[in-house]
Every structure is written in C-alpha cells, then in structure tokens.
C-alpha positions as CSV (number, residue, x, y, z in Angstrom):
1,M,77.2,124.7,103.0
2,S,74.1,122.6,103.5
3,T,73.5,119.8,101.0
4,Q,69.9,119.3,102.3
5,K,67.2,120.3,99.9
6,K,64.4,122.5,100.9
7,Q,61.1,120.7,101.0
8,D,58.4,121.6,98.7
9,P,55.7,123.7,100.6
10,R,53.0,121.7,98.9
11,A,54.5,118.4,100.2
12,L,54.7,119.9,103.7
13,R,51.1,121.0,103.5
14,S,49.9,117.6,102.2
15,K,51.8,115.8,105.0
16,R,50.3,118.2,107.6
17,M,46.8,117.7,106.3
18,I,47.2,113.9,106.3
19,K,48.5,113.9,109.9
20,E,45.7,116.2,111.0
21,A,43.2,113.9,109.4
22,V,44.6,110.8,111.1
23,V,44.5,112.6,114.5
24,E,40.9,113.6,114.0
25,L,39.9,110.1,113.0
26,L,41.7,108.6,116.0
27,I,40.1,111.0,118.3
28,E,36.7,110.0,116.9
29,N,37.5,106.3,117.1
30,P,40.8,105.2,118.8
31,D,40.7,101.7,117.2
32,I,43.7,101.9,114.8
33,S,42.4,98.8,112.9
34,K,39.5,100.9,111.7
35,L,41.8,103.4,109.9
36,T,42.0,103.1,106.2
37,V,44.0,105.1,103.6
38,Q,40.7,105.9,102.0
39,K,39.2,107.4,105.2
40,I,42.4,109.4,105.9
41,S,42.6,110.7,102.3
42,Q,38.9,111.7,102.3
43,R,39.3,113.5,105.7
44,A,42.4,115.3,104.4
45,E,40.6,116.1,101.2
46,L,43.5,114.6,99.2
47,N,43.6,111.6,97.0
48,R,45.1,108.2,97.9
49,A,48.0,108.7,95.5
50,T,49.1,111.8,97.6
51,F,49.0,109.6,100.7
52,Y,51.2,107.0,99.1
53,L,53.6,109.7,97.8
54,H,54.5,110.5,101.4
55,Y,53.9,107.3,103.3
56,V,54.4,103.6,102.6
57,D,51.3,102.6,104.6
58,I,49.2,103.6,107.7
59,N,51.9,102.2,110.0
60,D,54.5,104.4,108.4
61,L,52.2,107.4,108.9
62,L,51.6,106.6,112.5
63,K,55.3,106.1,113.2
64,Q,56.1,109.5,111.6
65,L,53.3,111.1,113.7
66,V,54.7,109.7,116.9
67,Y,58.2,110.9,116.0
68,D,56.8,114.3,115.3
69,I,55.1,114.3,118.7
70,F,58.3,113.3,120.5
71,D,60.3,115.9,118.6
72,D,57.8,118.5,119.6
73,L,57.8,117.4,123.2
74,T,61.6,117.3,123.3
75,L,61.7,120.9,121.9
76,E,59.2,122.0,124.6
77,I,61.1,120.3,127.4
78,S,64.7,121.1,126.6
79,P,64.6,124.8,127.0
80,I,62.6,124.5,130.2
81,L,65.3,122.3,131.7
82,Q,68.0,124.9,130.8
83,I,66.4,128.0,132.3
84,D,67.9,128.8,135.7
85,N,65.4,131.4,136.8
86,L,62.3,129.1,136.5
87,N,61.5,127.2,139.6
88,D,60.4,123.5,139.5
89,E,56.7,124.3,139.6
90,E,56.9,126.7,136.7
91,R,58.8,124.1,134.6
92,L,56.3,121.4,135.5
93,I,53.3,123.6,134.6
94,T,54.8,124.4,131.2
95,F,55.4,120.7,130.6
96,L,51.9,119.8,131.8
97,D,50.4,122.6,129.6
98,Y,51.8,120.8,126.5
99,F,50.0,117.6,127.5
100,Y,46.8,119.5,128.2
101,K,46.9,121.3,124.9
102,H,47.2,117.9,123.0
103,R,45.1,115.9,125.5
104,K,42.8,114.3,123.0
105,L,45.6,112.9,121.0
106,F,47.6,111.8,124.0
107,A,44.5,110.0,125.4
108,V,44.5,107.9,122.2
109,L,48.2,107.3,122.1
110,F,48.4,106.2,125.8
111,A,46.5,103.1,124.8
112,H,49.6,101.9,122.9
113,P,52.4,100.4,125.1
114,G,55.2,101.5,122.7
115,F,54.1,105.1,123.0
116,K,54.0,104.9,126.8
117,K,57.5,103.2,126.9
118,K,59.0,106.0,124.8
119,L,57.3,108.7,126.8
120,H,58.6,107.0,130.0
121,M,62.2,107.1,128.6
122,L,61.8,110.8,127.7
123,L,60.6,111.6,131.2
124,K,63.5,109.6,132.7
125,D,66.0,111.3,130.5
126,S,64.6,114.7,131.5
127,I,65.0,113.7,135.2
128,V,68.6,112.7,134.5
129,V,69.4,116.0,132.8
130,K,67.8,117.9,135.7
131,R,69.7,115.9,138.4
132,V,73.0,116.1,136.5
133,S,72.7,119.8,136.1
134,G,72.9,120.2,139.9
135,R,69.6,121.8,140.3
136,T,68.3,119.2,142.7
137,V,68.3,119.9,146.4
138,A,71.5,118.7,148.1
139,K,69.7,116.1,150.3
140,E,69.9,112.5,149.2
141,I,67.2,111.6,146.6
142,T,65.9,108.2,147.4
143,L,63.4,107.7,144.5
144,S,64.9,106.0,141.5
145,M,64.4,107.8,138.2
146,D,62.3,104.9,136.9
147,I,59.9,105.1,139.8
148,L,59.7,108.9,139.4
149,A,59.2,108.8,135.7
150,S,56.6,106.0,136.0
151,S,54.6,107.8,138.6
152,I,54.6,111.1,136.7
153,L,53.5,109.3,133.6
154,G,50.7,107.6,135.6
155,I,49.6,111.0,137.0
156,I,49.6,112.5,133.5
157,M,47.6,109.6,132.1
158,W,45.0,109.8,134.9
159,W,44.8,113.5,134.5
160,L,44.1,113.4,130.8
161,K,41.6,110.6,131.1
162,D,39.7,111.4,134.3
163,G,40.9,114.6,135.9
164,V,41.0,117.2,133.1
165,H,38.8,119.4,135.2
166,F,42.0,120.0,137.3
167,S,44.4,122.8,136.1
168,S,48.0,122.1,135.2
169,E,48.9,124.3,138.1
170,Y,47.0,122.1,140.5
171,I,48.5,118.9,139.1
172,A,52.0,120.4,139.3
173,Q,51.4,121.3,143.0
174,Q,50.2,117.7,143.7
175,I,53.3,116.2,142.0
176,I,55.6,118.4,143.9
177,E,53.9,117.6,147.2
178,L,54.1,113.9,146.4
179,Y,57.9,114.1,146.1
180,R,58.7,116.3,149.1
C-alpha cells in the first residue's frame, strides 16, 4: 500500500503555469538575474503567494525546472536504449528530436555550466548503458566515453544555436559518420 498522497490538481496546475512562465521569460531574456517573482507570477497569472506556496525562491524554481527536464530526458532516453530492433541512427534521431522540440529552452540552459555538466553525465551514462548491453560492434572502441559525450554535447549545442536548419536525421547521420 502506498503512503504517498495524491497531489492536488490545482497545485500541479499552478506549478506547471509557474514553470511555463519562467521558461517563456527566459526565452525572451536569458539573463537569470532579470527574473523576479513578480514577473513570473504576472506571466503565470497567479499571485506571489502562490509562487511562495510552491517554491522557496527563484533558485528553487530553477532547480526544480532542471530536475524536471532531466527526468523527462531520462524517460525519453531509457526506453530507446532498451529496444533491440531500433538501429543506432533511429535511437539517435529520437534523442535529437527531444532536443529540437525543446530547443529554445535548451539554448538558454546551455549558458549555465552546471546544466552542461549534468547533461554531459547523462550522455556518458547512456553511452555506458549502451556499451555494457553489448550492442556495440565487436571491434575495439578507442574513443573514451568522456570524449564521445563531450563531442555529442558540443554538436547538439552547435545545432540548437546555429544549425537548426538541419534536420535531426541529418545531424544523426553526421554524428554516426564522425564515429565510424
């Protein structure tokens, strides 16, 4: 039997509205120092008390937002790594599609070193899972997981900043070619 309480739908809605508001504000102006509880509350069409009901301050909100993004990304990646009938290119395209879908937010978040470091670790962990599962080609792999994760992260960051006119399929093909 679960002892966890069900969250109030109104609280979930308020949190979602606050997070959407902060994302919109950050996309308009990526300077986090310009964020205020008042601006976030006004954009969410909620009052400041509602903000403080759910979050201690803006940093707490941003931390929760980043946790949500990584939870989402992990949920997107995990099943892809487990499916045997998908080839590497299809897995990579699905992964890249997630970034493309949220490209405006990622473009803002990439400016923060902590976010990039956590994303690097997620990529590295995914590479480890893939290699351990035995899906890699039998030949010796000479690239370290850190180098591979860093280069994929760099490609994604470039793509979202300067190369969005390229499709996720094209970027996936280029990444695969790079590591052949």
